C-alpha positions as a Markdown table, in Angstrom:
| # | Residue | x | y | z |
|---|---|---|---|---|
| 1 | Met | 3.9 | 11.3 | 24.0 |
| 2 | Glu | 6.2 | 12.4 | 21.2 |
| 3 | Tyr | 9.1 | 10.4 | 19.8 |
| 4 | Tyr | 11.7 | 12.2 | 17.6 |
| 5 | Gln | 14.5 | 10.6 | 15.5 |
| 6 | Gln | 14.2 | 7.4 | 17.7 |
| 7 | Phe | 15.4 | 4.0 | 16.5 |
| 8 | Phe | 13.3 | 1.0 | 17.6 |
| 9 | Glu | 14.6 | -2.5 | 17.2 |
| 10 | Asn | 13.3 | -4.1 | 20.3 |
| 11 | Thr | 9.8 | -4.2 | 21.4 |
| 12 | Asp | 11.0 | -3.3 | 25.0 |
| 13 | Asp | 11.9 | 0.0 | 23.5 |
| 14 | Leu | 8.4 | 0.8 | 22.3 |
| 15 | Pro | 5.8 | 2.4 | 24.5 |
| 16 | Val | 3.3 | -0.2 | 25.9 |
| 17 | Phe | 0.6 | 1.2 | 23.7 |
| 18 | Leu | 1.3 | 2.8 | 20.2 |
| 19 | Ala | -2.0 | 4.2 | 19.8 |
| 20 | Gly | -2.2 | 8.0 | 20.1 |
| 21 | His | 1.5 | 8.6 | 20.1 |
| 22 | Asp | 3.5 | 10.8 | 17.8 |
| 23 | Phe | 6.5 | 9.5 | 15.9 |
| 24 | Glu | 8.7 | 11.7 | 13.6 |
| 25 | Gln | 11.8 | 10.6 | 11.8 |
| 26 | Cys | 11.6 | 7.4 | 13.5 |
| 27 | Thr | 12.9 | 4.0 | 12.3 |
| 28 | Phe | 11.4 | 0.7 | 13.4 |
| 29 | Arg | 13.3 | -2.4 | 12.4 |
| 30 | Lys | 12.6 | -6.2 | 12.7 |
| 31 | Leu | 9.5 | -5.7 | 15.0 |
| 32 | Asp | 6.7 | -8.0 | 15.3 |
| 33 | Leu | 3.7 | -5.8 | 15.7 |
| 34 | Thr | 1.0 | -8.2 | 14.6 |
| 35 | Gly | -2.4 | -7.2 | 15.6 |
| 36 | Cys | -1.2 | -4.1 | 17.2 |
| 37 | Asn | -3.4 | -1.0 | 17.7 |
| 38 | Leu | -1.9 | 2.0 | 16.0 |
| 39 | Ser | -5.2 | 4.0 | 15.9 |
| 40 | Gly | -4.8 | 7.7 | 16.5 |
| 41 | Ala | -0.9 | 7.5 | 16.2 |
| 42 | Asn | 0.9 | 9.9 | 13.9 |
| 43 | Phe | 3.9 | 8.6 | 11.9 |
| 44 | Val | 5.7 | 11.4 | 10.0 |
| 45 | Asn | 8.8 | 10.7 | 8.0 |
| 46 | Cys | 9.2 | 7.3 | 9.5 |
| 47 | Arg | 10.6 | 4.0 | 8.1 |
| 48 | Phe | 9.6 | 0.6 | 8.8 |
| 49 | Asp | 12.2 | -2.1 | 7.8 |
| 50 | Ala | 11.5 | -5.9 | 8.0 |
| 51 | Cys | 8.5 | -5.4 | 10.3 |
| 52 | Asn | 5.6 | -7.6 | 10.8 |
| 53 | Leu | 2.5 | -5.4 | 10.7 |
| 54 | Asn | -0.1 | -8.0 | 9.9 |
| 55 | Lys | -3.7 | -7.1 | 10.8 |
| 56 | Val | -2.6 | -3.9 | 12.6 |
| 57 | Glu | -5.6 | -1.5 | 13.4 |
| 58 | Met | -5.1 | 2.0 | 11.8 |
| 59 | Lys | -8.1 | 3.9 | 12.6 |
| 60 | Gln | -7.4 | 7.5 | 12.0 |
| 61 | Thr | -3.6 | 6.9 | 12.0 |
| 62 | Lys | -1.7 | 9.4 | 10.2 |
| 63 | Leu | 0.9 | 8.2 | 7.6 |
| 64 | Leu | 2.8 | 11.0 | 6.2 |
| 65 | Asp | 5.8 | 10.2 | 4.1 |
| 66 | Val | 6.1 | 6.6 | 5.5 |
| 67 | Val | 8.3 | 4.2 | 4.0 |
| 68 | Phe | 7.7 | 0.4 | 4.3 |
| 69 | Val | 10.7 | -2.0 | 3.3 |
| 70 | Ala | 10.6 | -5.7 | 3.3 |
| 71 | Ser | 7.7 | -5.8 | 5.7 |
| 72 | Thr | 4.5 | -7.8 | 6.0 |
| 73 | Leu | 1.3 | -5.8 | 6.2 |
| 74 | Asn | -1.4 | -8.5 | 5.3 |
| 75 | His | -5.0 | -7.7 | 6.1 |
| 76 | Val | -4.3 | -3.9 | 6.7 |
| 77 | Asp | -7.2 | -1.5 | 6.0 |
| 78 | Phe | -5.4 | 1.6 | 5.0 |
| 79 | Gly | -9.0 | 3.1 | 4.2 |
| 80 | Lys | -9.3 | 3.7 | 8.0 |
| 81 | Cys | -6.2 | 5.9 | 8.3 |
| 82 | Asn | -6.5 | 9.6 | 8.4 |
| 83 | Ala | -6.9 | 10.7 | 4.8 |
| 84 | Phe | -5.1 | 14.1 | 5.4 |
| 85 | Gly | -1.7 | 13.9 | 4.3 |
| 86 | Phe | -1.7 | 10.2 | 3.6 |
| 87 | His | 1.5 | 9.4 | 1.7 |
| 88 | Val | 3.2 | 5.9 | 1.9 |
| 89 | Ser | 5.5 | 3.9 | -0.4 |
| 90 | Phe | 6.2 | 0.2 | -0.4 |
| 91 | Ala | 9.4 | -1.8 | -1.3 |
| 92 | Glu | 9.6 | -5.7 | -1.4 |
| 93 | Cys | 6.5 | -5.7 | 1.0 |
| 94 | Gln | 3.7 | -8.4 | 1.3 |
| 95 | Leu | 0.4 | -6.5 | 1.2 |
| 96 | Asp | -2.0 | -9.4 | 0.6 |
| 97 | Tyr | -5.6 | -8.8 | 1.4 |
| 98 | Thr | -5.0 | -5.0 | 2.0 |
| 99 | Val | -7.6 | -2.3 | 1.5 |
| 100 | Phe | -7.0 | 1.2 | 0.0 |
| 101 | Leu | -10.4 | 3.0 | 0.0 |
| 102 | Gly | -10.8 | 6.5 | -1.0 |
| 103 | Arg | -6.9 | 7.3 | -0.7 |
| 104 | Asn | -5.1 | 10.1 | -2.4 |
| 105 | Met | -2.0 | 8.1 | -3.4 |
| 106 | Lys | -0.6 | 10.3 | -6.3 |
| 107 | Lys | 2.9 | 9.1 | -7.4 |
| 108 | Ala | 2.7 | 6.3 | -4.8 |
| 109 | Arg | 5.4 | 3.5 | -5.2 |
| 110 | Phe | 5.0 | -0.1 | -5.0 |
| 111 | Asp | 8.3 | -1.8 | -5.8 |
| 112 | Glu | 8.4 | -5.6 | -5.9 |
| 113 | Cys | 5.5 | -6.1 | -3.7 |
| 114 | Ser | 2.8 | -8.9 | -3.5 |
| 115 | Leu | -0.7 | -7.3 | -3.7 |
| 116 | Lys | -2.6 | -10.6 | -3.9 |
| 117 | Glu | -6.3 | -9.9 | -3.5 |
| 118 | Ala | -5.6 | -6.1 | -2.5 |
| 119 | His | -8.6 | -3.8 | -3.1 |
| 120 | Phe | -7.9 | -0.3 | -4.5 |
| 121 | Leu | -11.3 | 1.4 | -4.4 |
| 122 | Gln | -12.1 | 5.2 | -5.3 |
| 123 | Cys | -8.3 | 6.0 | -5.2 |
| 124 | Asp | -6.5 | 8.6 | -6.8 |
| 125 | Leu | -3.5 | 6.7 | -8.1 |
| 126 | Thr | -2.3 | 9.2 | -10.7 |
| 127 | Gly | 1.3 | 8.6 | -11.7 |
| 128 | Ala | 1.6 | 5.5 | -9.3 |
| 129 | Val | 4.3 | 3.0 | -10.0 |
| 130 | Phe | 3.6 | -0.8 | -9.7 |
| 131 | Lys | 7.1 | -2.0 | -10.3 |
| 132 | Thr | 7.2 | -5.8 | -10.5 |
| 133 | Cys | 4.4 | -6.4 | -8.3 |
| 134 | Asn | 2.2 | -9.6 | -8.1 |
| 135 | Leu | -1.5 | -8.3 | -8.5 |
| 136 | Glu | -3.1 | -11.7 | -8.4 |
| 137 | Leu | -6.9 | -11.2 | -7.8 |
| 138 | Ala | -6.3 | -7.5 | -6.9 |
| 139 | Lys | -9.4 | -5.4 | -7.4 |
| 140 | Phe | -9.2 | -1.9 | -8.9 |
| 141 | Ala | -12.6 | -0.2 | -9.0 |
| 142 | Glu | -13.5 | 3.5 | -9.5 |
| 143 | Asn | -9.9 | 4.7 | -9.4 |
| 144 | Asn | -8.0 | 7.4 | -11.2 |
| 145 | Leu | -5.1 | 5.4 | -12.8 |
| 146 | Thr | -3.9 | 8.3 | -15.1 |
| 147 | Gln | -0.2 | 7.7 | -16.0 |
| 148 | Ala | 0.0 | 4.8 | -13.6 |
| 149 | Asp | 2.6 | 2.4 | -14.6 |
| 150 | Phe | 1.8 | -1.3 | -14.5 |
| 151 | Ser | 4.2 | -2.2 | -17.3 |
| 152 | Thr | 6.3 | -4.7 | -15.2 |
| 153 | Ser | 3.8 | -6.0 | -12.9 |
| 154 | Tyr | 2.0 | -9.4 | -13.5 |
| 155 | Asn | -1.4 | -11.1 | -12.9 |
| 156 | Leu | -3.1 | -7.8 | -13.5 |
| 157 | Arg | -6.9 | -7.9 | -14.0 |
| 158 | Leu | -8.8 | -4.6 | -14.1 |
| 159 | Asp | -12.0 | -3.3 | -16.0 |
| 160 | Pro | -10.8 | -0.3 | -18.2 |
| 161 | Asp | -14.5 | 0.9 | -18.1 |
| 162 | Asp | -14.5 | 1.0 | -14.3 |
| 163 | Asn | -11.2 | 3.0 | -13.9 |
| 164 | Lys | -9.8 | 6.3 | -15.6 |
| 165 | Leu | -6.7 | 4.9 | -17.4 |
| 166 | Lys | -5.6 | 7.9 | -19.5 |
| 167 | Lys | -1.9 | 7.4 | -20.6 |
| 168 | Ala | -1.5 | 4.6 | -18.0 |
| 169 | Arg | 1.3 | 2.1 | -19.0 |
| 170 | Phe | 0.8 | -1.6 | -19.5 |
| 171 | Ser | 2.9 | -4.6 | -21.1 |
| 172 | Leu | 1.6 | -6.8 | -23.8 |
| 173 | Tyr | 1.3 | -9.4 | -21.1 |
| 174 | Asn | -1.1 | -7.3 | -19.2 |
| 175 | Leu | -3.6 | -7.1 | -22.1 |
| 176 | Pro | -5.4 | -10.5 | -21.2 |
| 177 | Gly | -6.2 | -9.0 | -17.8 |
| 178 | Leu | -7.5 | -5.8 | -19.3 |
| 179 | Leu | -9.8 | -7.8 | -21.7 |
| 180 | Val | -11.0 | -10.5 | -19.3 |
| 181 | Lys | -14.6 | -9.1 | -19.1 |
| 182 | Tyr | -15.0 | -9.9 | -22.7 |
| 183 | Asp | -14.1 | -13.6 | -22.4 |
| 184 | Leu | -11.8 | -13.6 | -25.3 |
| 185 | Val | -9.2 | -16.1 | -26.1 |
| 186 | Ile | -5.8 | -14.6 | -26.6 |
| 187 | Lys | -2.7 | -16.3 | -28.0 |
| 188 | Glu | 0.9 | -15.5 | -28.5 |
């Protein structure tokens, strides 16, 4: 079933099962979708405001121009989403323990997000912006981080030899996290 320009603020308004449905230009507000199966659903030009999406299943879910604002998405594996047209942005979201595996995320935005122990593996994050994000224990491996901006984020640790970093932006406070593998003592 297809939903177009719908506003969902009450779980009673949603279809019983979201999996396999198409949503275009829809807004989801203050919904608790914890553990919900979104597999095979298509979300195009949609917005999630203050939603709880912890542990949602997204096998082959299409996320094209989807914006998440003030939402909780802990333990979500975005690597299972449909890779074709994958384009998302996050503002003031909690994304702890999430996985981004093999995603094309050029110019993705993460504004004021918590990304504790998130995994970015084999992603193209060219030009991505991590604005004022907590990256505590986040793992970055085999990514293209060309021109990515980490300059306002904190608790960053990544291995420059394991990621492409050409013209990536960091603050002076990020340097210890870039040099951690060398076991150096850095003082102000």
